C-alpha positions in Angstrom: 0.0 0.0 0.0 1.2 3.5 -0.8 1.1 6.6 1.5 1.3 9.5 -1.0 1.2 13.2 0.0 -1.3 15.6 -1.7 0.9 16.4 -4.7 1.7 12.8 -5.3 -2.0 11.8 -5.0 -2.9 14.4 -7.6 -0.3 13.1 -10.0 -1.4 9.5 -9.4 -5.0 10.4 -10.5 -3.6 12.4 -13.4 -1.6 9.3 -14.6 -4.7 7.1 -14.2 -6.7 9.6 -16.3 -4.1 9.6 -19.0 -4.1 5.8 -19.1 -7.9 5.8 -19.4 -7.8 8.4 -22.2 -5.2 6.5 -24.2 -7.2 3.2 -23.9 -10.4 4.8 -25.0 -8.7 6.6 -27.9 -7.2 3.3 -29.1 -10.6 1.5 -28.8 -12.3 4.3 -30.8 -9.6 4.3 -33.4 -10.0 0.5 -33.9 -13.8 0.8 -34.2 -13.5 3.7 -36.7 -11.0 1.8 -38.8 -13.2 -1.3 -38.8 -16.3 0.7 -40.0 -14.2 2.1 -42.9 -13.3 -1.4 -44.0 -9.8 -1.4 -42.6 -8.0 -4.3 -40.9 -6.9 -4.5 -37.3 -4.3 -1.8 -36.4 -1.2 -3.1 -34.6 -0.3 -1.6 -31.3 3.0 -0.4 -32.8 1.2 1.7 -35.4 -1.2 3.0 -32.9 1.5 4.1 -30.6 3.3 6.0 -33.4 0.0 7.7 -34.3 -0.5 8.6 -30.6 3.0 10.2 -30.4 2.0 12.5 -33.3 -1.3 13.3 -31.5 0.5 14.5 -28.5 2.2 17.2 -30.6 -1.1 19.0 -31.1 -1.9 21.9 -28.8 -5.1 20.4 -27.7 -3.3 17.3 -26.2 -0.3 19.0 -24.8 -1.4 17.9 -21.3 -0.4 14.3 -22.2 3.3 15.3 -22.3 3.3 15.8 -18.5 2.6 12.1 -18.1 5.2 9.4 -18.5 5.3 8.0 -22.0 5.2 4.4 -20.8 1.8 4.9 -19.2 -0.1 5.8 -22.4 1.9 3.3 -24.6 1.1 0.4 -22.3 -2.6 1.5 -22.2 -2.7 1.2 -26.0 -1.0 -2.1 -25.9 -3.5 -3.4 -23.3 -6.4 -2.3 -25.6 -4.9 -4.3 -28.5 -4.4 -7.3 -26.3 -8.0 -7.1 -25.3 -9.0 -7.2 -29.0 -6.7 -10.2 -29.6 -8.2 -12.1 -26.7 -11.7 -11.3 -28.1 -10.7 -12.7 -31.5 -9.5 -15.9 -29.8 -12.8 -16.2 -27.9 -11.0 -15.8 -24.6 -12.8 -12.6 -23.5 -15.7 -10.4 -24.3 -15.6 -7.4 -26.7 -13.6 -4.5 -25.1 -15.6 -1.7 -23.6 -14.8 2.0 -23.1 -13.4 2.9 -19.7 -15.8 5.0 -17.7 -14.5 7.8 -15.6 -17.1 7.1 -12.9 -17.0 3.3 -12.8 -13.5 2.4 -14.0 -10.9 1.5 -11.3 -8.1 4.1 -11.6 -4.8 2.3 -12.4 -1.8 2.5 -14.7 1.5 0.8 -15.7 5.0 1.8 -14.7 8.2 0.9 -16.6 9.7 -2.2 -15.0 13.3 -0.9 -15.6 12.8 2.6 -14.3 10.8 1.8 -11.2 13.0 1.6 -8.1 12.3 0.3 -4.6 13.9 0.8 -1.2 12.8 -0.6 2.1 10.5 2.3 2.7 9.8 4.0 -0.7 9.1 3.4 -4.3 10.3 5.7 -7.1 7.9 6.4 -10.0 8.9 7.8 -13.4 8.1 11.3 -14.5 6.4 12.8 -11.5 8.6 15.8 -11.9 11.1 17.0 -14.5 13.1 19.1 -12.2 16.7 18.0 -11.4 16.7 19.8 -8.0 17.1 17.3 -5.1 14.2 18.8 -3.1 11.8 18.5 -6.0 13.1 15.1 -7.0 11.6 13.8 -3.7 8.1 14.0 -5.3 9.1 10.9 -7.4 9.6 8.9 -4.2 6.3 7.7 -2.7 6.2 6.2 0.8 5.3 2.6 1.3 2.9 1.7 4.2 4.7 -1.7 4.7 8.4 -1.5 5.1 10.8 -4.1 3.6 7.9 -5.9 2.0 9.2 -5.8 -1.6 12.7 -7.1 -2.3 15.0 -4.3 -3.5 18.4 -5.8 -4.3 20.2 -4.5 -7.4 20.0 -7.8 -9.2 16.3 -8.3 -8.9 14.2 -8.0 -12.1 10.7 -6.6 -11.7 7.8 -7.7 -13.9 4.7 -5.8 -14.9 4.5 -3.1 -12.2 0.9 -1.7 -11.8 -0.5 1.0 -9.6 -4.2 1.0 -8.7 -6.7 2.8 -6.5 -9.4 0.8 -4.7 -11.5 3.8 -3.6 -9.6 4.3 -0.4 -5.9 3.7 -0.9 -3.3 3.5 -3.6 -1.5 0.2 -4.1 1.5 -0.9 -6.2 1.8 -4.6 -7.3 4.9 -6.0 -9.0 6.1 -9.4 -10.0 9.5 -10.6 -8.8 11.5 -13.4 -10.4 12.6 -16.2 -8.0 14.0 -19.7 -8.3 11.7 -22.6 -8.8 11.1 -25.0 -6.0 12.8 -28.4 -6.8 11.4 -30.3 -3.8 8.7 -32.8 -4.6 6.4 -33.5 -1.6 5.9 -37.3 -0.8 3.4 -37.0 2.1 -0.1 -38.5 1.9 -2.5 -36.6 -0.4 -5.3 -34.5 1.0 -9.0 -34.2 0.1 -10.5 -30.8 1.0 -14.3 -30.4 1.3 -15.6 -26.8 1.3 -18.7 -26.0 3.3 -20.8 -23.3 5.0 -20.7 -24.6 8.6 -16.9 -24.9 8.4 -14.8 -23.4 5.7 -12.7 -26.4 4.9 -12.6 -30.0 6.2 -9.5 -32.0 5.3 -9.2 -35.8 5.1 -6.4 -35.8 7.8 -8.9 -34.7 10.5 -8.0 -30.9 10.3 -11.0 -28.6 10.2 -10.9 -24.9 9.6 -13.8 -22.9 11.0 -15.4 -20.1 9.1 -14.2 -16.6 10.0 -17.7 -15.1 9.4 -18.9 -16.4 12.8 -16.2 -14.7 14.9 -17.0 -11.7 17.1 -14.8 -9.3 15.1 -16.6 -10.0 11.8 -20.1 -9.9 13.4 -19.3 -6.4 14.9 -18.1 -5.1 11.5 -21.3 -6.5 9.8 -23.4 -4.8 12.4 -21.6 -1.5 11.8 -22.0 -1.9 8.1 -25.7 -2.4 8.4 -26.0 0.7 10.6 -24.1 2.9 8.2 -26.2 1.7 5.3 -29.4 2.6 7.1 -28.0 6.1 7.8 -27.2 6.7 4.1 -30.6 5.4 3.1 -32.4 7.8 5.5 -30.4 10.8 4.1 -31.3 9.9 0.6 -35.0 9.6 1.6 -34.8 13.1 3.2 -33.4 14.5 0.0 -36.3 13.1 -2.0 -38.8 14.6 0.5 -37.2 18.1 0.1 -37.5 18.3 -3.6 -39.5 16.7 -6.4 -37.2 15.1 -8.9 -38.0 14.3 -12.6 -37.9 10.8 -13.9 -34.3 9.6 -14.2 -33.0 12.5 -12.2 -30.9 11.6 -9.1 -30.6 13.7 -5.9 -27.2 15.5 -5.6 -25.1 14.0 -2.8 -24.4 16.1 0.2 -21.0 16.2 2.0 -22.5 14.1 4.8 -23.6 11.4 2.3 -20.1 11.4 0.7 -18.5 11.0 4.2 -20.9 8.1 5.1 -20.3 6.4 1.8 -16.6 6.6 2.4 -17.1 5.0 5.8 -19.2 2.2 4.2 -16.4 1.6 1.6 -13.9 1.4 4.4 -15.9 -1.1 6.3 -16.4 -3.2 3.2 -12.6 -3.2 2.6 -12.0 -4.2 6.2 -14.3 -7.2 5.9 -12.8 -8.3 2.6 -9.3 -7.9 4.1 -10.1 -10.1 7.1 -11.7 -12.8 4.9 -8.9 -12.9 2.4 -6.2 -12.9 5.0 -7.9 -15.9 6.7 -8.0 -17.7 3.4 -4.3 -17.1 2.8 -3.5 -18.4 6.3 -5.7 -21.5 5.8 -4.4 -22.4 2.3 -0.7 -21.8 3.4 -1.2 -24.0 6.4 -2.5 -26.8 4.1 0.3 -26.4 1.6 2.9 -26.4 4.4 1.9 -29.9 5.4 3.4 -30.8 1.9 0.9 -33.4 0.7 1.6 -35.3 -2.6 -1.6 -33.9 -4.1 -4.7 -31.8 -3.1 -8.2 -32.6 -4.3 -11.0 -30.0 -4.5 -14.5 -30.3 -5.9 -15.6 -28.3 -8.9 -18.4 -26.5 -7.1 -21.4 -25.1 -9.0 -21.3 -21.8 -7.0 -23.6 -19.9 -9.4 -26.2 -22.7 -8.9 -25.8 -22.7 -5.1 -26.4 -18.9 -5.0 -29.9 -19.5 -6.3 -30.8 -20.8 -2.8 -32.0 -17.6 -1.2 -31.5 -19.0 2.3 -27.8 -19.8 1.8 -26.7 -17.3 -0.9 -25.4 -14.7 1.6 -23.4 -17.3 3.6 -22.0 -18.8 0.4 -20.8 -15.4 -0.9 -19.1 -14.6 2.4 -17.1 -17.9 2.3 -15.3 -16.8 -0.9 -15.1 -20.3 -2.4 -13.6 -19.1 -5.7 -10.8 -17.2 -3.9 -10.0 -20.3 -1.8 -9.9 -22.4 -5.0 -7.7 -19.9 -6.8 -5.2 -19.7 -3.9 -4.9 -23.4 -3.6 -4.3 -23.8 -7.3 -1.4 -21.4 -7.6 0.2 -22.4 -4.3 0.2 -26.0 -5.4 1.9 -25.0 -8.6 4.6 -23.1 -6.7 5.3 -26.1 -4.4 5.2 -28.9 -7.0 2.0 -30.3 -5.5 -0.4 -31.9 -7.9 -3.8 -30.1 -7.9 -6.7 -32.3 -8.8 -10.2 -31.1 -9.6 -12.9 -33.6 -8.8 -15.9 -33.7 -11.2 -18.8 -31.6 -10.3 -21.2 -34.6 -10.3 -18.9 -36.8 -8.2 -21.0 -37.9 -5.2 -18.5 -37.3 -2.5 -21.0 -36.7 0.3 -23.4 -39.5 -0.7 -20.8 -42.2 -1.1 -19.8 -44.3 2.0 -16.0 -44.0 2.5 -15.9 -47.5 4.0 -17.8 -49.7 1.5 -18.6 -47.4 -1.4 -22.4 -47.7 -1.2 -24.4 -44.6 -2.2 -27.1 -43.0 -0.1 -29.4 -41.5 -2.7 -31.8 -40.2 -0.1 -29.3 -37.9 1.6 -30.5 -34.3 1.9 -28.6 -31.1 2.5 -30.0 -30.8 6.0 -28.5 -34.2 7.0 -25.2 -33.5 8.7 -24.7 -37.2 9.8 -25.9 -40.4 8.2 -25.5 -44.1 8.7 -24.6 -46.4 5.8 -27.4 -49.0 5.0 -24.8 -51.5 3.8 -22.1 -51.5 6.5 -23.8 -49.5 9.3 -20.9 -47.0 9.7 -22.1 -43.5 10.9 -20.5 -40.7 8.8 -20.1 -37.0 9.4 -21.2 -35.6 6.1 -18.2 -33.2 5.5 -15.5 -35.5 6.8 -16.8 -38.4 4.7 -16.7 -36.1 1.6 -13.1 -35.2 2.3 -12.0 -38.8 2.6 -13.8 -39.7 -0.6 -12.0 -36.8 -2.4 -8.7 -38.1 -1.1 -9.5 -41.6 -2.5 -10.5 -40.0 -5.8 -7.1 -38.3 -5.9 -5.3 -41.6 -5.2 -7.1 -43.3 -8.0 -6.1 -40.4 -10.4 -2.4 -40.5 -9.3 -2.3 -44.3 -9.5 -3.7 -44.3 -13.0 -1.0 -41.8 -14.1 
């Protein structure tokens, strides 16, 4: 996270605005060329054309922004088109000033890090030492990003989430050569508990803790306050159809508080997910098995949709996937229709009458009493063993 002063904050927003302008210009240029019967314009040609555009008096303000910011924005637009042509993404849209997240690219060679600061390119053209300090933005977390001379940085990006500015950067490191040989794990995700592992480890949900409950209560109170203020505005004046009431300063303050509470809740949940997934990976299993959950279908249940959203299943799945890749652990995805909960882990018989409300059930064939989630985790582990053995 960055801690910019007022001048630096203004420059950061200016850079984000220039990036949005360059992206929209490239998108409009591609659309205009297509309508006139032309072929796709390469990003190299577009960047040359944009350089000539900056010489016009109307666009002189773009010269105060680092050249790499606008050039990378044009390249991103062309990449979005290429992904669309390959059916990997939807058709690119124009970036809205109101709804688009402010962010931009920094040159990976010119960006510099120390233990406490990061140096951006082009914040000031002055060579005086006191003015050169504007280029150095303070970091909230010290010694978080490696800053040795031999380190190569990859794709530095600066973004604003509505409250704070962040810098994200990739760092090259050596691949892990160790291959884990411990017994594989089956992990069953749930609502009552976040994750149940086949080795008897259970991770409870963070959403039932006192801290999260207090924050959710605060969020509900703040949202009621904003709602009342909007209702009072509508009572004071009759608005035309489609016309929205103008926000007062108090409403803006409250909405900023709501945004801050949302970020706090998301931060707590994602931090807990990182702790959980890292703890599972640190046990160094040979493989990890997760079910391909139909989350969109589960959200249609109005009684459980909110609890499912708060568990962040997709984020858990994503973290497990890349952490397994980093540690040479085989990540196995069980089929969506694999009956992990209904199958007896002892004899393999299926209980077709099992309902979602049944937390425990007894097998009609062997008589063993199963905990629903623990049984599913063991079945997932056996599913992984069969996959590994077949390979």
